C-alpha positions in Angstrom: 8.3 -29.4 -32.7 9.6 -30.7 -36.0 8.8 -34.3 -35.1 5.8 -36.6 -35.3 3.2 -37.2 -32.5 0.1 -39.4 -33.2 1.2 -39.5 -37.4 1.0 -35.7 -37.3 4.1 -33.2 -37.2 3.8 -31.6 -33.8 4.7 -28.1 -35.2 1.6 -28.3 -37.4 -0.4 -29.3 -34.4 0.3 -26.3 -33.0 0.0 -24.2 -35.5 -3.9 -25.8 -36.1 -4.1 -24.8 -32.0 -3.0 -21.6 -32.8 -5.4 -20.8 -35.5 -7.9 -22.2 -33.7 -7.4 -20.1 -30.4 -7.4 -16.8 -32.7 -10.3 -17.7 -34.6 -11.8 -17.6 -31.4 -9.8 -14.8 -29.8 -10.2 -11.9 -32.2 -13.8 -11.8 -32.0 -13.5 -10.5 -28.4 -12.8 -6.4 -28.9 -11.5 -6.0 -25.0 -8.8 -8.4 -25.6 -4.8 -7.8 -27.4 -2.8 -10.4 -28.2 1.1 -10.3 -28.8 3.0 -13.4 -30.2 6.7 -14.3 -28.9 8.5 -17.3 -30.3 11.5 -19.4 -29.4 13.5 -22.1 -31.1 13.0 -20.0 -34.6 16.2 -18.4 -35.0 19.1 -20.6 -34.7 19.4 -24.2 -35.7 20.3 -26.9 -33.2 22.8 -27.7 -32.7 24.1 -25.7 -30.7 20.9 -23.4 -30.7 21.1 -20.6 -28.6 19.5 -20.4 -24.9 18.6 -16.1 -26.1 16.7 -17.3 -29.1 13.1 -15.5 -27.6 11.7 -12.7 -29.3 8.2 -11.0 -29.4 7.9 -10.7 -32.9 4.1 -9.2 -32.8 3.6 -6.5 -30.4 0.5 -6.1 -28.2 -2.1 -4.6 -30.3 -5.8 -4.8 -31.0 -6.8 -6.4 -34.1 -3.8 -8.1 -35.2 -4.6 -11.7 -35.2 -4.1 -11.8 -38.6 -0.1 -10.8 -38.5 -0.1 -13.3 -36.3 -1.7 -15.9 -38.1 0.2 -14.8 -41.2 3.9 -15.0 -38.6 2.7 -18.5 -37.6 2.6 -19.7 -41.1 6.3 -19.0 -42.4 8.3 -19.9 -39.5 9.3 -23.4 -39.0 11.1 -25.0 -36.0 14.6 -25.4 -36.1 16.3 -24.1 -31.9 15.8 -25.5 -28.5 13.6 -24.6 -26.0 14.5 -21.5 -23.5 11.4 -21.0 -21.4 12.8 -19.8 -18.2 14.4 -17.1 -20.4 11.2 -16.4 -22.6 9.4 -15.9 -19.3 11.9 -13.6 -17.9 11.7 -11.4 -21.2 7.5 -11.5 -21.2 8.2 -8.9 -18.4 8.8 -6.6 -20.6 6.0 -7.6 -23.3 3.1 -6.4 -21.8 2.3 -2.8 -21.9 1.6 -0.8 -18.8 -1.5 -0.1 -17.1 -4.5 -1.8 -15.4 -5.1 -5.0 -17.2 -5.6 -9.0 -17.0 -2.6 -10.3 -18.6 -2.1 -13.8 -19.3 0.8 -15.9 -21.3 0.1 -19.3 -23.2 3.2 -21.4 -23.5 2.3 -24.2 -26.6 5.5 -26.5 -25.9 6.8 -30.3 -27.1 9.8 -30.1 -24.4 11.0 -28.8 -21.1 13.0 -26.2 -20.7 16.6 -27.1 -22.1 18.7 -24.5 -21.0 19.2 -24.7 -17.4 16.7 -21.8 -16.5 15.0 -22.2 -13.6 11.0 -22.0 -14.9 9.7 -21.9 -11.3 11.6 -19.2 -10.5 10.7 -16.9 -13.9 7.4 -17.7 -13.4 7.5 -16.6 -9.7 9.1 -13.3 -11.2 6.0 -12.6 -13.3 3.8 -13.3 -9.9 5.6 -11.3 -7.6 6.0 -8.2 -10.1 2.1 -8.7 -10.9 2.5 -8.6 -14.4 0.6 -11.7 -15.0 -1.7 -14.7 -13.9 0.3 -18.1 -13.6 0.6 -19.1 -17.6 -1.4 -21.7 -19.4 0.8 -24.3 -20.7 -0.3 -26.8 -23.5 2.1 -29.7 -24.0 2.3 -31.6 -27.0 3.8 -35.1 -26.3 5.0 -34.5 -23.1 5.7 -37.9 -20.4 3.9 -37.3 -17.1 7.4 -37.0 -15.3 7.8 -33.4 -17.9 4.4 -32.5 -17.3 5.1 -32.2 -13.7 7.7 -30.2 -14.1 5.2 -27.4 -14.8 3.9 -27.4 -11.6 5.2 -24.4 -10.4 4.9 -22.4 -13.8 0.9 -22.7 -14.2 -1.8 -24.8 -15.3 -0.7 -27.4 -17.6 -3.1 -29.1 -20.4 -2.4 -31.7 -22.8 -3.2 -31.4 -26.2 -4.7 -35.0 -26.3 -7.3 -34.0 -24.0 -10.6 -32.9 -25.9 -11.0 -30.3 -23.3 -7.8 -28.6 -23.4 -8.9 -26.1 -25.9 -12.1 -24.7 -23.9 -10.3 -25.0 -20.8 -7.8 -22.4 -22.4 -10.1 -20.7 -24.1 -12.5 -20.0 -20.7 -10.0 -18.6 -18.6 -8.5 -16.4 -21.5 -12.1 -15.2 -22.6 -14.2 -15.1 -19.7 -11.8 -13.4 -17.6 -11.7 -10.3 -20.1 -15.7 -10.0 -19.6 -16.1 -11.1 -16.0 -14.5 -9.0 -13.4 -14.9 -10.2 -9.7 -17.0 -8.6 -7.2 -15.8 -8.7 -3.6 -16.9 -7.6 -0.1 -14.4 -6.4 2.4 -15.3 -7.7 5.6 -13.7 -5.0 8.4 -13.5 -7.4 11.7 -14.7 -6.0 15.1 -13.2 -7.1 18.5 -15.5 -10.0 18.3 -14.4 -10.8 14.2 -18.1 -9.7 13.6 -17.3 -7.5 9.9 -19.3 -4.9 11.3 -16.9 -2.0 11.5 -17.7 1.0 8.8 -17.4 4.3 7.2 -13.7 3.3 6.6 -12.0 5.2 3.4 -10.1 2.4 1.5 -8.0 1.7 -1.7 -7.2 -1.2 -3.8 -3.7 -0.9 -4.8 -1.1 -2.7 -6.3 1.1 -4.7 -3.9 3.7 -2.1 -3.5 1.1 0.4 -2.4 1.8 2.7 -5.3 -1.0 3.4 -7.6 -4.6 3.5 -6.2 -7.0 1.7 -8.9 -10.1 2.3 -6.7 -11.0 4.5 -3.7 -14.1 4.3 -1.7 -15.8 4.9 1.5 -16.8 1.4 3.5 -20.5 1.2 4.5 -23.2 -1.7 5.5 -26.3 -2.2 3.8 -29.7 -2.3 5.5 -29.2 -5.6 6.9 -25.3 -4.9 8.1 -23.5 -6.5 5.9 -20.9 -4.9 4.1 -21.3 -3.6 0.4 -20.6 -5.3 -2.7 -17.9 -4.4 -4.5 -17.7 -4.0 -8.6 -14.6 -2.7 -9.9 -11.4 -3.6 -12.3 -8.2 -4.6 -10.2 -4.4 -5.8 -11.0 -3.8 -9.4 -10.8 -2.6 -9.2 -7.4 -3.5 -6.3 -4.9 -3.4 -5.1 -1.7 -6.6 -3.6 0.4 -5.5 0.0 2.0 -7.3 1.4 4.9 -7.2 4.8 5.9 -7.7 4.2 9.3 -5.6 5.6 11.9 -3.0 4.6 11.8 -3.5 3.1 7.8 -3.7 -0.7 8.2 -2.8 -2.8 4.7 -4.6 -6.2 3.5 -2.1 -9.5 2.9 -2.0 -10.0 -1.3 -4.9 -10.8 -3.2 -5.2 -12.4 -6.2 -7.6 -11.4 -8.6 -10.6 -13.8 -9.4 -12.7 -13.4 -12.4 -16.1 -13.8 -12.0 -16.4 -15.0 -9.2 -17.6 -13.1 -5.4 -14.4 -12.8 -2.7 -14.7 -12.1 1.0 -11.9 -10.3 2.2 -11.7 -10.3 6.0 -9.1 -7.6 7.2 -9.0 -6.8 11.0 -10.2 -3.6 12.0 -10.8 -3.0 15.9 -11.1 0.6 16.5 -11.6 2.5 19.8 -11.5 6.2 20.4 -9.8 9.1 21.7 -11.0 12.4 22.8 -8.4 15.1 24.3 -10.7 17.8 25.9 -10.5 21.1 27.3 -14.2 22.9 28.0 -12.7 25.9 26.5 -10.6 27.5 24.5 -7.4 27.3 25.4 -6.9 30.1 27.8 -9.2 32.5 25.4 -5.3 32.6 23.8 -4.9 32.8 20.1 -2.6 29.7 19.8 -4.3 25.9 19.7 -3.1 23.1 21.3 -2.0 20.5 18.9 -1.8 16.6 20.1 0.7 14.5 18.0 0.3 10.9 18.1 2.6 8.0 17.1 2.9 4.2 17.5 4.5 3.3 21.0 7.8 1.8 19.4 8.1 4.0 16.6 9.2 8.1 16.3 7.1 8.3 13.1 4.1 10.8 13.8 0.9 9.9 11.9 -1.7 12.1 13.5 -2.2 15.4 14.5 -5.2 15.3 17.3 -7.4 18.3 17.2 -8.7 19.4 20.4 -12.5 18.4 21.8 -12.8 16.3 19.1 -13.5 12.4 19.4 -11.2 10.5 16.6 -11.0 6.8 16.0 -7.9 5.1 15.9 -7.2 0.9 15.9 -6.6 -0.5 19.1 -3.4 -0.8 20.6 -0.9 1.2 22.5 0.5 4.7 21.6 2.5 8.0 22.8 0.8 11.0 22.9 2.2 14.3 23.4 -0.1 17.2 23.9 2.1 20.4 22.9 0.6 22.8 25.5 3.7 24.5 28.1 5.4 22.5 29.0 4.6 19.6 26.6 2.6 16.7 28.1 3.4 13.1 27.1 2.1 10.0 27.7 3.5 6.9 27.1 1.8 3.3 27.1 -1.7 4.7 26.5 -3.8 2.2 25.8 -6.9 2.1 23.0 -9.0 -0.8 23.6 -11.7 -1.4 20.8 -15.1 -0.2 21.0 -14.1 2.0 23.7 -13.6 5.8 24.5 -10.4 7.1 26.2 -10.7 10.9 27.4 -7.8 12.9 28.3 -8.7 16.0 29.8 -6.4 19.3 30.0 -6.4 21.7 32.7 -7.2 25.3 32.1 -4.0 27.2 31.7 -3.1 30.7 32.3 -1.3 33.3 30.8 1.8 35.1 31.6 2.8 38.5 30.1 6.9 39.5 30.0 7.1 43.4 29.0 10.6 45.2 28.8 11.7 48.4 27.1 15.3 46.9 26.3 16.2 44.2 23.9 17.1 41.0 26.3 17.6 36.9 26.5 16.0 34.7 28.7 14.3 31.6 29.2 11.4 30.0 30.8 11.3 26.5 33.2 9.4 24.7 35.2 10.9 24.9 38.5 10.5 22.7 41.6 12.6 20.9 44.3 13.0 17.8 42.3 12.6 18.9 38.6 13.9 21.7 36.3 12.9 21.4 32.6 13.3 24.4 29.9 10.3 24.9 28.0 10.8 28.1 26.1 13.2 30.8 25.2 12.1 34.8 25.8 13.7 36.7 23.3 13.1 40.1 23.4 14.1 43.4 20.9 13.6 46.8 22.2 10.2 47.4 23.6 9.1 43.8 23.2 6.3 42.1 25.0 5.9 38.5 24.8 2.9 36.6 26.1 3.0 32.7 27.0 0.2 30.5 27.8 1.3 27.9 30.7 -0.2 25.0 32.2 -0.7 25.4 36.0 2.6 24.9 37.9 5.5 26.3 39.3 7.9 28.3 37.1 11.1 30.2 36.8 12.0 32.8 34.1 15.9 33.8 34.1 16.5 36.9 31.4 19.2 39.7 30.8 19.3 42.7 29.2 21.9 43.1 26.3 23.0 46.3 27.7 24.1 44.4 30.9 26.8 41.9 29.4 27.9 40.2 32.5 25.7 37.1 33.7 25.8 38.5 36.9 22.8 41.1 35.7 20.6 37.8 35.1 17.2 38.6 36.8 15.0 35.4 38.1 11.5 35.4 38.5 9.5 32.6 40.2 6.1 32.3 39.8 3.0 29.8 40.5 0.5 29.4 37.6 -3.0 28.6 38.2 -5.7 28.2 35.7 -7.1 31.5 34.5 -5.0 33.1 36.0 -3.2 36.4 34.2 0.1 37.3 35.4 2.5 40.7 34.2 6.1 40.9 35.0 7.7 44.2 34.0 11.5 44.1 33.5 13.4 47.1 34.3 16.2 48.3 32.0 
């Protein structure tokens, strides 16, 4: 920056550009400014590759302080651009904002840092948009080194000032609009009535939440909202769906298509479950995963993303359905047979269990724990069962009592165990 370019010291050119930008940006009350300088503290040679400092933190109405600081510093060190970009991650205040970085330089990275990796780190952590770089006297080869960093502008171009100012200033005034197209099985944006969130890419913070709808001509609504620089759309379907990473586009209308083909499941029983105070719960999970993502209520039509699921209906015994396919725009009905009930009574405490019982299969389904003068009631699906029970006074296993019975729908059985 101490050398001349077109008959003028490069640093003087940089100062004048900064003053001009400050004159324009300070008029916008929505913009906060900060200043980081490098190569100003340690003289070259040898210079120092950590010579980069945030000298004016972000604040409203601080253009005067920045202007004053710029007028006092002198270039004397080297150019640690990669390190400065890494440090800039900590410069921006936390919270939802449209963050920008403007680099004014007369040279390239001089500390063997990786400018591309540093810029990508800013991008990956959703700290800021790709920087604007204004170069003073750089060769074409040097300019090309900044292609991976951000948008390069040459100081000699008469459009540079206007272009950079438009990127920074106009973006703060014109948030983008969005149209989220929820695609059905035919690729048409006709799915609707789905809750969704606009969130950061790690899906930690929801910045806006809506329920998707179509307007009178069946076109998805236009959404006007602020969003982080990089964001994802999370559809609160069953199971939830997440879009790819989206980039905020200022002043533009973005259409974001998300596949959301849905079909329906209804688990049906014509009457309340055996007139029993218990209710039937149904657990839905992905076919290849153990985690449960929904508890399906009885006699209710619920939409699911088209796919294959595992279903566990928590009757006695539990009913398992594997590879249960839900097709787009279809309704699948699972009918549950009406159960019966069995009452087990005893005047003494005892222990036992109930099993499904037939010649090919025996399956434990419940314990039968008794306290003195106890009465237990079980609601069972139609089938054949066996009860094993022994009271606690008769300590020998040979005193176990067995009862085999068949249960029909709406049947009510009573067993009285002796003491």
